[in-house]
N, C-alpha and C positions, 0 to 999 in steps of 0.2 A: 317910415319913421324908425329911427334907430332905437332898439331896445336898450334899456339901462342895464349896466353890469349887475346891479342888485337883482333885477327881475329875472335875468338869465340864470344867475346863481340859484335863486330860490326854486325856479322851475326845474332845473336840472337835478338838484338835490332830491326833490320829491320823486322825480322819475327814477332816480338811481336806487331808491329804497327798495324797489320791487325787483331789481335786476338780479340775474344769476351770473356766475362766473362765465366769462367768455370761453367759447370752445377754441382749442388751439388751431392755428393755421398750419396746413400741411402743404407740401410741394409735390407736384406730379409733372414730370417733364419740364416744360417752360412756363408753367402756370402755378399760381397759388390757389388753394381751395380752403373753404371751411370744411370741417369734418363731415358735414352733411352733404358734401359734394358740390355746393354752390361756389362758383369762382369768386375769388377775392381780389379786388382792385384797391390798391392803396390810395386813399385820399388823405395825404399826410401834410404835416407841418413840422419843420425843424424847431425843436424846443430846447434851447440852451442859451443862457446869457453869456456874453463875451466869448462866443464861439469863433469869432474871427470874421473877416470880410468874406463876402460870397465868393465861392470858388477857391478860398484860401483857408478853409477850416481844417485842412489836414494837419496832422501832427508830425508829418514826415520831415519837417524842417528842424525838429528838435527844439528843446527849450530847457533851460535850467530851472524854470519856475515850477512850483508845485501847487500854487494856489488856484483853486477852481471851485465853482459852486455846483454841487450835485443837484440837478433839478428834480430828481425823484426822491430827495430826502427832505424837501422843504414842504411840509404839509400845508402851511398857511398859503404859500404861493400856489400849490396845487388846487386848494379850495377856491382860490381866486381865479385861476386860469383854466382849469378843466372845463367849467361851464362855457367859457368863451370858445374853447376848442370844439366842444360838442355843438354849439350853436353854428359853428362854421362847417358842420357836417364832416368833421375830422374823424377818421377811423384809425389813424396811425400817427405817432410822433417819432421823431428821431432825436435821440440824445447823443451827445458827443463825449461827455466826461462824467463817469460814474465813480463814486467812492464805494467800493465793495464792503467797507467796514460800517457804512451807515445803514439805518433802517429804512426800507423802502415800502413797507407794508401799506401805510396810509395813502401815499400817492398812487401806488399800483391799484389799490382798491377803488379809489376815485376814478382812475382811468378805466378800469374794468367796468364799473357801473355806468360809465358814459359811452361804452362800446368802443374804446380806443385801445389799440395795440401799440407795442413799443418795439423799435429796433434801435440798437445802441452800439456805438463804437466801443472797442475794448481798451483802447489806449488813453493816455493823458499826455500832455506835452512832455513832462519829465520822464515818462515811461512809455516809450514808443520806438518803433523802428525808424531810425533817422535816415532820410533818403541819401545823404552824401556819405554816411558812415554806418551802413546797415549792419546790425547784429540781431540774432535771435538767440537769446540766452536764458538762463534759469530765472533771472529776475523778471524778465518780461513774461515768461511762461507763467510764473506765479501770479503776476498782475492780471494777465488775461483770463486765466482759469478762475481767479477769485471773482472776477466780474460775472463769469458764467455761473458760478455757484450762487452769487447774490441775486441774479435776475431770472435764471432759467426755471425756478420754482413757480413762477407766475405764468398761468396759462395764456395770458395776453402778451407774452414776449414772443415775437416772431423769430428773432435771431440777432446776429452781431456782425459788425464790420471789423475784419482783422486789420484793415488799413483804410485810410482816406487820403487819396492823392499823394501817396508816398512816392511813387514814381510819377513825375509830372512833366518830364521832357526826356529827350534821348540821352542826355549825359548822366542820368541817374537811374537807368533801367535796371541796373544791378540790384537795386533794393527790392525789386519784385520777387527775387528768389527767396528772400528772407520773409517777406509777407506771405508768400505761398507756403513756406514751411510753417508759419504760424497758423494758416488755414488748416493745413494737414493735422497739426497737433491739437488744435482746439476742437476740430471735428472728432478726432479720436477720443478726446477727453469727454465730449458730450455723449458720444456713443456708449462710452463705458459708464457714465455717471448720471445721465438724464434719461428718463423713461419715456420720452416722446421725441418727435422730430423738432429740432431747433437748428436753424440754418446758420451758416457762416459764409459771409461774402466779402466783397471788396467794392469800394466806391472810387471811381476814377474821374479825372478831369477830361476835358475834350481837346487833347493835343493832337492835331492832325498828323504829326509825324510818327506817333506811336499808338494811336487809338485802336488800330486793327491788331497789331502785335500783342498789345497788353491784354485786350479782350480775349484773344485766342489763347494766350499763355495761361491765364488763370482758369480757363475752361478745359485745357488739353490734358491728355495723359490719364493716369490712374485717377478715377473719380473719387477715391478716398482722400486724395490730395487736392482736388479741384474745388472751386467755389460752388456753393449751393445757389447763389444768386449774384447778379451783377447790378450794382448801383451806378448810375451815370449822373455826374454833376454837370449840368448843361444850362447855359445862359445865352443861347443863340437866338431865341425868339424874343425880340424886343419891339414893343409897340405893335404896329399893324404889320403882320407878315402872313405868309401862307406856309403850307407844308413844304413847298418847293423853295421859297426864298429864305426860309429859316434853316434849311438843311435837315429838317425832321424827316423828309422823305428819304434822304440818304441813310439816316439811322434806321428807319423801318426796313429798308432793303438789306442793310448789313446784318441786323439782328434777327431777321426772319428765320434764320436757320440755327440760331443759338439754342443750346440744349437745356438751359436753366432759365428761371425767370429773370427778366430785365425790367428795371423801373428807374425813374428819375430820382436819384438820391438827394438831389437839390435842383430846384429850378425856380425861376421867377426874376428874369432880367429887370433891372430898375432904370434902364435907359429908354428914352432920353430925359425923363422928367422925375427921376427919383422914385421912391417907394409909392408915394401917393399918386404917381402917374401910371401905375400898372393897371392894365385893362383886362388882363388874363385871357387873351385870345388863345394862348397856348394851352390853357386848361381845357377849354372846349375841344381843342384838337386832340389832346392827350387821351381823352375818354371817348373819342369818336371811333367809328368802326375801322378806319384805316390804321389806327394805332393800337387799339385794344387787342387785335389779333396777335400782336407782337409784344407790347408793353403792358406791364401790370400796374399802371398808375404812376404816381409820383408824390414827392414831398416838397412842399413849398418852403423856400428859404425867405423869411423865417418869422417866428412869432414875435420876438422882442425887437422893438425899434431901438437901434443903437447908432453909433457914429457912421457905420457903413451904409445906413439908410436903406435897409431891406425889410423893415419891420411891418407887422400887421397891427401890433398893439403897443401903446405907450404905457410904460410903468412909471408912476410917480409915487414914491414911498410905498405904501401898501395898496395903492389904487391902480387899476388897469382901465385904460380907455381905448376902445377900438378906433382904428383909423379909417380913413376914406377907402384905402385899398383893401382893408378887411371886408368892408361892406360890398365892394365890387367883386371880390372873390366869392363871398357868400352867395351873391346873386347868380354868379356863373356856375359854381359847383353844385348849387341846388338843382340846376337844370340838367346836369350831365346824367346820362343813362347808358352806361356801357353795356354792350351785349355779352352776357356771360356764356361760358361753355360748361356743360354739365360734366363732372369728373368721370362718371361712369361711361359717358359717350366719347371721352377723349382718349385717344391712343397716340402717345408721343411718337413722332417720327424723326425728330432732329437728333443728330449724333454730336458728341463732343468734337471740338475743333482739333486740328493737327497743331502741334507745337510750332511756333515760328522759328525759323532758322536764325542763327546768330548773324548779325549784319551791322552795318554802319550805325543804324539807329536802335538796334536791339542787341544787348550784350548778355543775354541769359540763355543758357542751354536748357532745353526742355528735358524732363525726365530725371533730373538730378537736383536734389535740394539739400540745404544745410541740415545737420543732424538735429534730432529731437533733444531739447534740453533735458538733462538727467542729473539732478543734484547729488544723487548717490554716487554716480561715477565721478563727478567733479570732486566731491569730498574725499573719495578713495584716492584719486590721483594726487590731491594736495597732501594727504597724509603720508603718501609714499615718497615725498620729496625730501631732500636733505637741505637744500638752500631755498629759502622763502623770503618774502618781504617781512621786515620787522613789524611787529604789531603796532608800533607808533608811527610807521610811515604813512603819510597822508596820500590818498589817491591822486592828489595834485602832483605828487613827485613820481608817479609811475612812468610818466612819459619819458623822462630823462633816461631811466633804466632800459625801457624798451628801445628807445632811440639808439643808445650806445651799443647794446648787444646786437641788435638786428642790423644796425648800420655797419659795424665793424666785422661782424661774423654772420653774414646773411644765411650761411648754410645751417646755422643753429636754429634759424627761424623759418626754414622751409615749411615745416609742418604747421605753422601757425597762420598761414595765409589761406585765403579762399579765392577761387577763380570761377566766377559765375559763367564765363564764356566756355569753359571746359567742364564745368560741373564738379570740380574738385574742392573739397572743404576739409579743414582740419577736424579731427575727431572731437577735440575738446573746445571747439569754437563756441560751443553752447554754454561754457562755464562762465562764472563771474570774473570780473577784471582782476581781482586779487589772486584767484586761482590760476588764471592765465599767466600773470606775471610770475608767480611761483614756478610754473613749469619752465618758462624761459630762463629764469635765474638758475634753476637747477641744471638745465641743459648747458649753460655757460660754465657753471661750477664743475660739472663733470668733464667738460672739454678742456678745462684748465688743470686737469689732474687732481681735482678736489683740493686745490690749494686754499688755505684759510683766507688768503687775501682776495680770492675770487668770489667770496660770498660776504662782501662788506658794503661796497657802494656808499662809503662815508656813513656807515651805520644804518643805512636804509634796508639792508638785507641781513639775514642772520641764519645760522645753522639750526636745524631742528633734528630730533631723532626720527629717522625714517621708520614708519610703521605700516604694516599691512594688516588692516583690521579684518575682523571676521566677515567673510563674504566678499571682500574687495577683489581678491584674485579673480573670482568668477565675473564680477561686474566689469572689471577692466578688460578682461579677456573678451567679454561680450561686446564691449565698446569697440575694441580693435577689429573684431570680425563683422560688426554690424554698424558701420559708420553713420548711416542715415538715421538711426534711432538712438544713438548714444548708448547702446546696450540696454535699452528699455525692456527688451524681450517681447514687446507688443507687436513688432513687425518683423517680417523675414526679409533678409537681404535679397534683392532681385538684381536682374541684369542692369537695371537703371539706377542702382544704388550709387550715391555719390562716392567718388573715389578719394581716399585719404591721401594727403601729400606725403612724400618722403618714404624711404625704406626704413624698416625697423619700427620702433614704437612711434605711433602718430603723435604729433605735437599740437599745441594749442592753436586755434585759428583766429586770425584777424583778417579783415578784408579792406583793401584800399582799391576803390574802383572795381573793375572786373579782373584785374591782374594780380598774380601772386608776386608781391613786392616786399622789400624790406621796409621796416618802420623807420625811415630816415628822419621824418619829422613827426613828432607826436606832441599834441598840445595837452594842456592841463585838463583834468577830469573833475567833474562835480562829484561830491560824495554820493555813493550809491548808484551812480550812472555808469554806463559802459564807456570804454575808452573812445575818445573822439580822434580820428585820424585824418590827416590832411595829405 
């Protein structure tokens, strides 16, 4: 007999009153553990309204929209939903869109009391690494680190996804270089600012043409730049299948030598009969002995029943009603009993992968990444310019100026391009769009002999007094000598450092595909967003 929502809520609240803060999860080798040494397996549920269709929740496609609901800032909804999650034996939720300016204390406390951990994406659609026009800049860095600041203080936060299906097919593999740069920089930020382990990973789709290369790429090289865990969005087990017919056996074989934890970041195929037809055979398999030696559990997609028909619970107004497939999942997951490994007895033997070679399907060179965003360097660079965008110029007009200068005088823009296949990136590619445009305008102005007519562009450009503020000479010199860090001083240049384009002073970087090309076609920008290139 199905328990009522009210009875579940009441029972869970009473149990929660006596609970203490959850111990943080830690990573050792390819496994997660509680601090006491017991292995941790995720029994998760994706918890975000309007997160998109299954397998399409990534923000890599970009969006001009900024409206989203932060699921961890809605105390009333959390009071309604956390008991239902607890009754489903959930120990982890995945959230996709967090507003770092909101207060998350109430929801995080409710989750903690219910024994539930959180793993969250860092981006939102309007602030993300866009798969066809990737950038990693100061605006995104501020967004991602703000989410870290907002959530890492809670002991029941496991970590963050720096990207979700950003690269999802061979034609946009270049975007992975920018996501891995984000992984590197967020890990460094956590190491400096958080006093415990908090992981940074990536969630990938299951494209057969790139699944091997992308998994190896994010795991290869300097481990300060590599992922801490690998999330796999997989919907291959539909209805009645087996490890062999579902392809799960292939995944076990591939990831058995992976050096960091792997889990299903999304799973729960709804074919052939929709959400209510799900029988959860894959859940039994996921926590069986064949898979638990390699995988650390998974996250069911998803809690909320929406148009895509993947839900476990229907929301009507302020009421929540569990669905038939919620009950089916509860019965299955209540019976799973994964065999744990004791942390003290576990000695990791797997090593990081080798970086994939550049090929027809993979256009990213391993060992070289875009520079770390550094707002100080960008501000110093902009202050040193003579010709800059007029303060009244709309970002929507930036494209015409970029298009003209780089189309007619491509040599002036050599330094603003990035080439992921050779690992060369402009030093200032991490700056904001206005700062980048200022650099290009100034290059054009100087090339035209500092003619007054060369800094006009129908009133959209203007002259300013060039200034070198205190400390800027050192900052800019550091950026020039240390291109991978933007002169942050937190890392040393190595043999694998990204090589800056062009002789002399490095110029601003934009990327079109994997090649260093002129900006012949540039489309309008949304306010506050990075430039979109075609």
